[in-house]
N, C-alpha and C positions, 0 to 999 in steps of 0.2 A: 765297701760302695755298694749307693742304694742302685736298683737295677727298678727301670720301667716297669711295670706291671703286664704295660700292652705294649712295647717293647720288640719292633718283627724283628728276628735274626737269621742267620742261616748259618748251616755248617756243613762242612764239604761232605756227603754219602761219600766217596768213595774216588778214587784216582784220576776219574775223567773226568769229576767236572760236577756229578748229579747235587743238588742239593737238598736239600730239606728247610723247608721255614719253620720256623716258628716263633710259639710269643711266650709272656711269662707271666703266670698265675701262679698269687704268691710267692715270686722269685721263683720257682721254677720253669724252665725250658719246656713249652708242652708242645709238639710236633703239629705244624700243619698238615693236617693227612685226610689220607681215607685209604682203606681197607686195599685198593688195587698197588694205591700212590706205595704205601708199607709194603706192603709184598713185592713190588719191583725194586726198592731201595735195598732190601736185608736179602734180592737175589744177587742182585748186583756188587753186594760185599762179598758172596759169595764166589762170584763168577772170576771177581778181579785177585781174587787170592789174599783177602784181609783176615784177618788174624785179633779172637779177641773180643770184636764188638757186644755192645749191648744194645737191651731192648727191657722196656718195662712197659706199663699198661695201665697211666698212672689214673688212678681214682680220688676222689675225694680225700679219702683217709690217708694217703700217699701223699698228699700236699699240708696234711696238716702234720702227719708225723716229719716232715719236711720240715714246717717253721716251728717245732717244738724241738726237735732233734739236727742238733747243725752237722755233726756223722751223716744221717741220714738225707740232708738237706744234700753235702757234698756228693753223693753216689748220685742223686739224679742229674745234680749240676753236671758229672762226668759221664752220665751215661749216651751212649749215642742217640737214640731214638724214644723217647717217651712219647705215646699214645695215649690219644686222647681218649682212655675209657670212663666212662659216665656220662652221663647226657648235661650234668653241671658246667661240665669244663667244656664241650661243645657249645653250648649255650652261649657263655662268655665267650669263647673264642671268634664267633658269628656276629655277637650282638655287642661287644665290648671292641674285644681286638680288630675285627671286621675282617675275619678270614675267612677264608672257605674251607668247612670242617669237617670232620662226620666222626661218630663214632668207632673207635678199633677198639675193639674187648677180646683178651684172650680166648674163650670159648669158642669166638665165632674166627678168630686169628688164627687158630691152630687147624681146624682142620680145612680151613679156604687156603691156609700154606701149603699142606699138605699136596691136596687137589691143584695150586698153579703152581709147583715144580715137581708134580710127580714126571716128567721127561727127563727132570736133572737127575734121576735115581740118586738122591739126594741120602745120606744115611743119617737117621735121626738118635738119640740118644733122649731116654728122657729118666729125670734125675728129681725123685721126691714122692712124697704121698704115702698112707697106711702100707702096711705088708701087701706087695702084688697089686697094686693100685696102676704103677707105671707101667707094669708089665700087661698087664689089661689091656691098659690107655695104648698102649703101643700095637698090640695084635689088634684091635679093632678099629686103630687108624690103618694097619697094614691091609684087610680087607678089604678098608675102601676105598684104600688108594692103592692098589699093586705096585707101582712104579716106584714108590718109596723104599728106601731099606731099612731095615730096625737095627742100629748099631751095639743097642743095649738097654737095660734099664736096671736101677737102682733102688730100692724105698730105703733109705737107711732110718739110724733108730731114732726115734725123737726124745733125743737127749745129746748133747755135745760130744762131739768126737774127738777122740786122743788122736795125737799126733799121727800115730800110726797108722791109723785108718783115715785122717784125710789125706797120706800118701797114699794109701793103697787103692782110693779112689780114685786122683787125680794118673794115676797110672793103670787102671781100669781104661779109664775114658778115652785117655791117649792111645790105649792101645786097639780101642774099636775104632778109630780114626773117626770120627761124627765130624759132619758140616754144621750140624746146628745140635746144641743140648736146650732140650726146653725142661726147667726150673723149677716144679712147685714142691713152696714149701712155706707156701703164704707170706704175707709185709707183716712186719720189713725181713724176714728173717730171708728169705731168699734170693732179694735185691742186695743183703751184707754178703751171701754166699758169693754170686754172682763177682761182689765186688773183689773178694778174698781170694777166688777163685780162676780169674779170666786171662793173669796172666801166667800162668803155673798148666792152662790147659791151650794147645795147639788145636784150637776149636774156630773156626771161622766165625761165628756168631751163639750167643748165648742170652735166654728169650727166658724171663722171669713171667709166666705165666698164672699162677696161684691156681685157681679154682679148674682151670681148662684142664686137667690131665683127670682131676678128680670125675669130672662131667663125659670126657672123653671112654673111662672106663666103664661109663654109668651109673658109678655109686651116685652122685649128687645129679641133680635137674634144673635147668632155665627155669625162670619167670618166663609165666608168659607172653607174648609179643607185645599185648598193648602195655603192658606194665613196662616195658623194658623201654618202650617208643617216649613213654609218660617219663623216662627216667626214677621209674618205684622198682626197679629190682636190689634195690637195698631193702625195701619193705617186705619185700618177700624172702628174702635171705635172712632178714630180721624173724621174722616168721618162723622158719623154721627151723634157727638156734637162738630165741631171743640171750638165754643164758649166754654164752660166747660173745656174740656181735650187740647187746644193747649199749655195749660202752662208743663203740666203732662208730655207729652209727647214727643214735642219739646225742654224745656227747660232740664228737666231729664232725659231725653236718652241723650242728647249732656253732661251732667254735668258724667253721669254713663260710657260713653265711654271714656272719658277723665280721669276720675279716674282707669279705667280698667289698661286704656294705664300704666297711671302711676305706678302700680302695677306690669306689664310686665316688665317694665327698670330698678322697682328698688324693685326686689323680695323679699328684705329682709325688706321692710314696710310695713305697716298692711294698708289696706286699709279704717280704722275709726282711727281718732284720738280724743281724747275727746276735741272739743272747749270753 
């Protein structure tokens, strides 16, 4: 069934009726939100005892990956909150879908959420990154926000996990009793990991935050603020890691621009069609 790219929808964010409006871009539901609203929604889920809620910080790369990969599109479709990470999503939402929206990206959201919920004494678990990165990020955030509790940190090996290892990770996370799990494995691996494990973990919220944990640990740096405002953080990252990221930014960005232009010229057609 086709879905209009600018279709306004709402989803119930918690049992008391808090609603999160969305619009669709390349078929993917993107939350009509800002930083404070996104924090409030996730805080509400935890306060009301929700389990297995999922959050992504959705980029151009992820939208195109969803267009190319129906399995990944399904994950994004079923995610509870796809925050608009990337200025093209914000610009599209404001101009085409005509919604009130601000950028909500993982590297900004992680420390902001820890600060805003310090009074709740939440237990945070960090999963992903190179050896020691998750633990360093946790320690750095704890120093900045003493009210948060560190439930644990795991940096898994860079290879497929055995079933025994998966069972061990599930056991370790559940034993730690976290309120929030921050997953840093890179897209689309981290979203697939959350989709696989969400029903096995007794956790209110799992968030796919990508580079945010590396930045919190001090291993990676952000683009200067003017580049972020102009939507050019991708260019900064491309200059840092051209061999790894050239395809993501040069090829995927071109596909995105082409498909959005097609939507503008044919507004009655969806940005995503099953292939």
